[in-house]
C-alpha positions in Angstrom: 83.8 92.2 91.9 85.2 95.5 93.5 87.4 98.4 92.7 90.8 99.0 94.5 93.0 102.0 94.2 95.8 101.0 91.9 98.3 102.8 94.0 97.1 100.9 97.4 97.7 97.6 95.5 101.1 98.7 94.2 102.1 99.9 97.9 100.7 96.5 99.4 102.7 94.5 96.9 105.8 96.5 98.0 105.3 95.3 101.5 104.8 91.8 100.9 108.3 91.8 98.7 109.9 93.9 101.3 109.1 91.4 104.0 110.1 88.3 102.0 113.5 90.1 101.2 113.8 91.1 105.0 113.2 87.7 106.2 115.5 86.2 103.8 118.3 88.5 104.9 117.4 87.9 108.5 117.9 83.9 107.7 121.1 84.6 106.4 122.3 86.7 109.0 121.9 83.9 111.4 124.3 81.9 109.2 126.8 84.6 108.4 127.7 88.2 108.9 125.8 90.2 106.2 128.0 92.5 103.8 127.6 96.3 104.3 125.5 96.2 101.1 123.2 93.6 102.6 122.9 95.5 105.8 122.0 98.7 103.9 119.2 96.4 102.0 118.0 95.0 105.2 117.4 98.5 106.8 115.8 99.8 103.7 113.3 97.1 103.5 112.7 97.4 107.3 112.3 101.1 106.6 109.7 100.7 103.8 107.6 98.4 106.1 107.8 100.9 108.9 106.8 103.7 106.8 104.0 101.8 105.0 102.4 101.0 108.3 102.8 104.4 109.6 101.2 105.9 106.3 98.4 103.5 106.7 97.7 104.3 110.1 97.3 108.0 109.2 95.2 107.4 106.1 97.6 108.8 103.7 97.4 105.6 101.5 93.7 105.8 100.8 93.3 109.7 100.7 93.0 111.2 97.3 96.1 112.1 95.5 96.3 115.0 92.9 99.5 113.5 91.1 97.6 110.1 91.0 99.7 107.6 88.6 97.6 104.5 88.9 94.2 103.5 87.6 92.0 101.8 89.7 91.9 98.3 89.4 88.8 95.8 89.4 89.5 92.5 91.7 88.0 89.6 90.6 
């Protein structure tokens, strides 16, 4: 068993959801034109994935946060 930052788990889960949502919108876009709202959601999902990647590269996800809202979680 190991302890993992709850914040890291939350952000990683967000990337998974954003990726699935982005994939779904890209699939839909192959069949029809996306509405303006769908285009905005597609860009927002891609932006979150990109920013998560940059934050991870810079080590921002793993650093200590004085305003920490999430408890560490134990992975079984």
